[in-house]
N, C-alpha and C positions, 0 to 999 in steps of 0.2 A: 262713430256710433250714431245710430238714429236717435233723434230727439223725441219723436213720436211715430206712431204707425197708424195709417188709415186702412181699415178693412172694409171693403165694399161687398155686399151680398147681392147677387144677380140670379135670375132664373125666371121660369114661367110662373104665371099666377097659380096660387094654391099649392106650390111645392113645399111651403113651410119656412120661407126665409124669415118672416117676422117672428114666428113661434120659436125658431132657433135662438134668436136674439133674446127674446123674453125669457126663455127657459134658462139661458146662461145667466142672466142678470138676477132672476128671482129664485133660481134653482128649483123651479117647479113648473109644470106645464100650465099655461094660462087658460082660464075658462073662456075668456072672451078675447079673441085675437083681432086687432084692427088690421086695416089694409096695409098700414105702414107705421113704423115708429120713428120718431125723431132721432137724430144722431146721439149715440150714447158714448160717453168717455169713461174708460176704466182706468183708475189711477195706477201709477207704476208699481206701487208696493203690493198690489194684489194680482199682478201678472207674473207668470213664470220667468219671463225675460227681463222684468223690472224696467219696462218701457211703457209710458202712457199710450193707451190704445183707443182709437176712435172707431166705433162700429157704425157703418152707414147702411141703411136699408133703402132699397129702390123699389118703387111700385110703378109699373107701366100705366096703371089706371089713373094714377094721381099726378104723375110727373111727365113732362115733355121730353122729347129726345135731346134737346140742347142741355137739359139738366143732367141727363144720363152722360152726355159727353163731358160735362164739367166734373161729375163724380168720378168717372173713369180717369180723367186727367189728374185728379187729386189723390187717387187711390195708390197705395203701395202694394196691395195684393187684393185679388178678387176671389171670393168664394162663390163658385158656380153651383147652385143647388138644383138638384133634379129629384123627381119622385120615384122611389124604388118600385112603387106599385103601378107606375105609368111610364114605361121606358120611352114613350114618344117625347117626354121632356128631356131625356138624355140625348135623343136625336137632335132636338132643338139646340142643345149645348154645342153640338158640333157644327150644325148648319147656320145657326144664327148668332149665338152669344160669343163664341170664341173669335170668329171673324170681326164682330163688332168691337170687341175689346182691342184687337190689334189695330183697328182703324182709329179708335178714339184715344188710345194711349198716348200720353205726352212724354213718356220716358224714352231715353236713348236706347235702352235695352228692353228686352221683353218683360212685360208686366207679369209677375208670377201668378199662377192660378191654382186654387185648390178645388178639386172636384168633390162635391158633397152629395152623397145619396141619402136623402131623408126618408123617414118612416120605416126604418129597419124593423120596427116592432110588428109591422103588418106583413112581413114576408117570412117564409120558413127558413130559407137559405140565402147565403150571400150571393149577390149578383155582380161582384167585383169584376168578373171576367168580361162583362159587357162594356166596361169602361176602358179596358186595356188597349184596344185598337185606337181609341181616341187619344189616350195618353202617349202612345207611340207616334201618332201623327203630329201632336202639338207639344214640342219640347218645353214650352212655358208651364205646362202642368207639372207642379212639384210632386203632388201625391193625390191619392183618392181615398176617401174615408166614408164609411157608412155609419149613420147615426140615427138617433130618434129623439126628436124634441119632446115627445110625450114621456118616454121613460128616462130621459136625460143621458141615454147611452152615447158616449163619445162626443157629447156636445162641447165640453171644455177642451177636449183633445182637438176638436176641429179648429177652434180659435188659437190653440197653441201651435198647431201646424201652420196656420196662417201667419202668425208672428214669426215663426221659424223660417218660413219661406222668404220673409223680408230680411231678417237678420242673418240667416245662414242659407242663402239660395243655392240650389243645385246647379242651375243652368250655366253659371260661369265656370264651374269646376268639372262637370261630368257630362258626357254624351250618352244618354240611356240607349240610343239606337245601336251604338257599336260597343258600349260597355267600357270605354276608355276615358282617361282624364283628357280634358281639352288641352290644346297646345299652350294656351295662356296660363292655365293653372300649373301645367308641367314646368313652364319657364319660371314662374314665381317660386314654386317649391324647390326647383333646382338651385336657384339663387340662395334660398334659405339653407339648403344642404351645404353649399359651398361656404357660407358664412360661419356655419357651426362646425365645419371641419377645421379645427384649430391648428392641426399639424399639417394640413394640406396634403394628406396622403390618399385622398379619394374615397375614404371610408370613415364611418363614425364608430369609434371604439366606445367601450362602456362609459368611460369618463365623459366623453363628448356627448353621448346620448343622455347621460344624467344631467349635464349642463343644459342641454336642449330642453329637457323636461322641466328643469327649474326655471329657465327663462320664460317658457311659454305658459306654464301652469303653476309656478311658484311652489312646487313640491318636488322632492327627490323621487327618483324611480327606484323602487325596491328591487333587489337583485333577482328575486324570483320572477317578478313581473317583467323585468328586462329579458330574462331568459325565455319566458313565455312568448314575448313579442318576437324574438329571434326564431323560436321554434315554428311559429306560424308562418313567418316569411320563408324559412328554409323549406317548409312543406309545400308552399304554393308558388314560390318565385325562384326560378333558376338564377343562380348567381346573386341572389338577394342578400346572402350573408357569406362573407369570405373571411376565413380565419377568425371567426366569432365577431366580426365587425360588420355593421350594416352598410351596404353599398347604396349608391344613388337609386338603382333599380328597386332595391328593397325598401328604401324610404318612400319612393313614389307608390309602390304597391300597398304599403300600409295606409296611405291616405286614400287610395282607391277603395280599399277595404272599408275604411271608416264611412266613406260616402255611400257605398253599396249597402251598408248596414244601417243607413239612416242617421249616422253620427256626423252630420255635416258640421256641427258646431265645433268638433275637435279640430278639423282642418281649418275652419275659419278663425278659431282662436289663435292658431299658429300664424296664419296669414296676417291677421290684424296686429299681432304682436310685432311683426316685422314691417308694419306700415301700409299694408294693402287695403284698398277699399273694395266695394262689391263689384267694381269693374276690373279688379285685379291690376289696378294701377297704384303706384305709391302715392299716398295722399300729399297734398300741398302742406298740410299741417306737420306731417312727418319730415318731409324734405326741407321745408322752409319755415321753421318755427318763427313766431313773431320776435323781432329783435327790439329790445328795449335798452337803449344806451343809458348807463347809470349816470351820465353827466356829459356836458359839452366838451369838445376838444379832446376826445378820448380815442385812442388807437386800439383796434381789435387785434388780438394775437392769441395763439394757442396757449392754453394753460398746461400745467405739467401732466394732467391726466390725458389731455388731448394728444400731447407729444408721446406719452407712453403708449397710448393706443396705436398710434401710427408706427412707432418702433416695432410693436408686436406684428402689425400688418407686414412691414418690411421683412422681418425675420421669417414670418409664415411663408412668404412667397420666394424667399431666397433659398431655393431648394438645394443648391449645391454649396451653400454656406460659404460663398466666396466674398461676401461683403458688398456685393453689387447686384442689381436686378438687370439681367439681360432682357432682350426684347421679348423672348418667349415667356419669361417670368412676369414681365410687365403686362403682356396680353392676358395672361391668366388672372392676374390681380384685377384687371379692368373688365373681366368677363361678367362681373356682377353689376356693371354699369350698362345703361341702355345705349350709350354712345361712347366714343373715344374721348376722354376728358382732356388729355394733354396732346398738344401738337408737337411736331418734330423740333420746334424752336426751344422747347423746354430743355433739351439736352445741351443747348448752347447757353442756357441761362443759369444752370447750377453745376455743381461738381460731378464729374464722371471720371471713369478710368480711361486709360488710353484707347480702349475699344468703343468708347462712347456709351458705356453702361452706367447707370446712375448709382451713386454711392448713398449710404445712409445719410450722410451730411447733406448731400444734394437733395435727397428725398424730403428731408425735414425742411430744408431751405425753400423748396418749391411750395410746400404747404404753408409755411409762414408768409410767403409772398402772396399766395392766393387769398389767405385770410386777411392780409393787410389791404390788398387792392380791391378784392371782391368778396366780401364776407358772405353774402347769400349763396354764392357759388361754392365756397368752402363748406358751408353747412349742408348744401345739397350733396356734395361729394362724400362727406362724412355719413350722410344718410344712406347712400348706396352701399357704403362699407359696413353699415349696421351698427354704427357707434352707440347710439342711445339704447338700442335693444341689448346688444352684447355686454354693455357696461352698466345696464340697469339704471340709466339716466332718464330724466324727464324729457329731454330733447337734445338735439345736436348742439344747441347753444351752451350746454354744460361743458363743452370742450373749449370754450372761449373765455378769455378774461380781457380786461380793458386797462390800458395804462395812459398816463398823461401824454398828450401829443406835443406839448411845448418843451423846449430844451430847458432843463433845470427845474421843471415842475416836480414837486415832491408828491408822490402818490404811494399808496400802500403796495402797489404792484410795479415792479421795475419794468420799464419799457425795454423791449428786446429787439425791435427792428427800427432802423434809421435809414433815411433816403438821402442820396447824394446825386444831384444832377451833374452830369459830365458834359461840359460845353466847350466847343472849339470848332475851328473851321475844318473843312474837308481835308483829309489826308494828314491831320495832326496826330492821329493815333488813338482816337477815342475807343475804337473797337478792341484794340490790343490792350488798352488800359482796363477795359471791362473784363476781358478774358484773363488778365493778370490776377484779378480777384479770385478767379477759379483755378489759379496756379497752372495756367496753360502757357506754353511758349509758342507764340504764333510765328516765330521765325522758322520753326520746323513744321508747324501745323497751320497752313494758311486758313484764313477766315472763309467759312463756307457761305453759300448764298442764303442759308437759313439762320445765320447768326442773329441772335436776339439783340434788341436795343436795351435789354435788361440783363443784369447779372446780380445774383444774390448768393451770399455765403456767410458762414459763421466766422466771426473774427474775435480775437481776444482784446478786451479793453485793458487799459493800464491798471485798473483797480481789481484785477484778478477775476473779473467776471467776463462773460462773453455776450455778444449780441450779433444780430444779423444785419449786415450792411447791404443795402440795395443800391446799386449803381444804375442810373438811367441815362443812356446816351441821348443827348438832345442835339438835333441838327441846328447849326447856328443860323442859317438862312430862315428856317421856319420860326425860330424863336424871335428874331428881329422883325420878321414880317407880321407875326401875330401880335407882338407887343403886349402879351397878357401876363407876363411875369413867370416866376418859377414856383408853381403850385406843388403842394405835398413834398416839401423839400426842407431838409435840415441843414444841408451843406451844399454849396456849389463849388465844383472844381473847374477852374478856368485852365484849359490846356493850350499850350503853344508849342510849336516845333522849333527847337533851337537852331535848326538848319534852314528855316524859312524866315527871312527877315521881315515879312509882312504879317506873320501869324499872330504876334502879340497885340497888334492894333485891334483885332477883333475882341480880345479879352478886355481891353480898355472900354470898348463900346458896351459890352455886356455888363461890366461892372457899373458903369455910369448909369445905364438905363434900368437895371433890374436889382442890383445888389446894394449899392451905396445907401439907399434910403430904406432898406429892409432890415429885418432882424435875422437874416440868413447868414450863417458863417461862410467864410470863403477861403479857399486855398488856391494857389497858383502852382500848376504842375508843368515842369519843363520836360517835354517828351523827346525821345531820341537823344538822350543825354550821353550816349556812348559815342556820339559824333562830335566834331568840333563845332562849338556854338558860333553864331554870326551875330553882328550888331543888328538890333531890331530897328526897323524904320518907323519909329513913332516918337512922340514927344518925351517919353519917359521909358527908361530901360526897366525890365522886370524887377530887379532887386530894389531899385529906387522906388518903383511904384508900390511894392509891398511895404517898404519902410514908411512911406508917406501915409498909407492907408491902414497902418497898424495891423498888417497881415504878417503871417509867418513868411520867411524867405522862400523863394521858389524851390519846390521839391523836385529833385532829379528823378527821372523815370526812363527806363529803356525796356524794350520788349524781350530782350534776350536773357534778362535776369529777373526772376520773380521776387520782388521786394515786398514782403508782407508788412514791413514797417509802415509803408505809405498808407495801406488800408487800415491799419491800426490807428494811425494818426487821424484819418478821416472819421473813423467811428468814434474815437475819443472826443474829437471836436464836436461831432453831432450829439453826443450824449451829455454835453455840458453847455452852459450858457455862453453866448458870444462875449468874448473878453477882449480888452484892448491891451496893447503892449505895456501900458502903465502898470499892469498887475503881474509883472513877470515873476514875482516870487510866490504867486498863488500856486495851489496844488495843481490847478489845471495846466499851467504852463510847465510845471515839472513833468506832467504826463506827456505833454506834447514834445518836450525836449527828449524824453526817453524814446518816443517814436522816431523823432528825427535822428537821434543818435544811432538807432538801429538801422535807419536808412543809409546814413553815412558809412556805417561799418560795412554794410553789404557792398556798397559801391566801392569803398576802399579795397575790400578784399578782392572784388572783381578786377580792379585796376592792378593790384599786385599780381594776381593770377596772370593777367595779360603780359605784364612786364617780365615775370619769370619765364613764361612760355617763350617770349621773344628772345630773351637772353639764351635760353636753351637752344633755340634754333640757330642763333649766331654761333654758339660753341660748336654745334654739329657741322655747320658750314666751314668754320675755321679748321 
């Protein structure tokens, strides 16, 4: 919204610019009219649009051209005044003043112009037809009005139209030459239509139209008024109403009708409610509200209202109700964005079905990940989806809450996302470990070239609540070369290959350099545990190393069996303070033991399955 408005009056000498200003202010025609009056400020509370308004008079006889250039540069709208009794002054509007305004204007867009024919009291009939050709030639002319500073006819209306031209301009919305909505306004209104189409069936039913009315104008739409609207659309727009529901064509026609009837403010009220500025771009204030952290060391995450909104979005675009979003449904959801927000790696970062279509759990996981790693982008995405408008919130930041970032820190809000760095040498199985979090068996589904170094999924903690675990694959050579430590990390998992005798040595180096002097919890993961382990070529074997450093014994992992217990153990460790083995009777270690027991049970069951299968085969051969 504009903080104030500058109205500049231009025109030939003696057309009545100064008398129009004085008549507005004093509400009577002045007996003595000076060549020029100083700038006048009208307070917001006495203007129709409730915006402070500055009225500037220009006199060619008293001011230089550079001053004219400065005034045009400051102006938000220009009132071009001509004398209705001397139409040569109207000709000067076309030949002199309009080109001059275009030349001196400092705005990126066209400076709006109001044509003002003064001295209407001195002519018997309107001469509006004389101005029409000029209006058709110069699209920046918002309107033309005939008035009289002597009788005060249309004087206040003239300044009202000038205000309106700034606050509710015509030119971004409508092309008077061809009588159609401009492409930019059509695009913005189409996005609004899609956001308000709650069931995503391509039309607005009565309930959706009433919600739209309530959102934009804070008042319900009476049933008779709603029917009147649909009747107007039916009469003038083919396919504007289908089965008593308003189509996109009908929605666009209504706004075209508002504009053609001079009710630009109605369309602008809708556009601004959904975050658009006068250039029909979503404002930075709407997309990126100011972020004020309530305290240090806090982690941003979606609150319950934010998650509920996103669940509704998922349900809205899951047209076939199969619990996943296929590519066509994803494309439709992102059609309200100016660009594709998610790359192909997202589908390798979160849970999908066997066809690679994102599940609801994966959808929410990706949003939690974006909020955690890039809060401004998450707010921007929520803005494109219309969160603050549709939910009647102050801004997108109302979907965010903050929790303590340190393990064990007590806050009113429970932390819901934890990060684990997965470190190991090449070939140790880091990627399969990440994909295991997503419950994927890579022995049957090889890793694609677009596999992400991130994986995030919801896991159950041992205290009956759930959290989101984010695994981040770290290349060992990059980590050792950079020497910068393990940032944004709650747990580090050191992976070694039980079949590679040199793989555990790298774990020792990472632990010594980055873990031992930090407050980061640590786990050792023995990958490819379905194969026969070999002796590690290092000063200490994995089990002895873990015992000496008060770590849990190495946890067995193989990529053919999805062991959820490992990830529950990691998340539980991340959600609690770093403990030593001296406190084995603490609740924390009870939780860890439960997770380990689950791991052992799965591996034992897998071993028994292999044994039974082998015996069956022997019996058959026998």
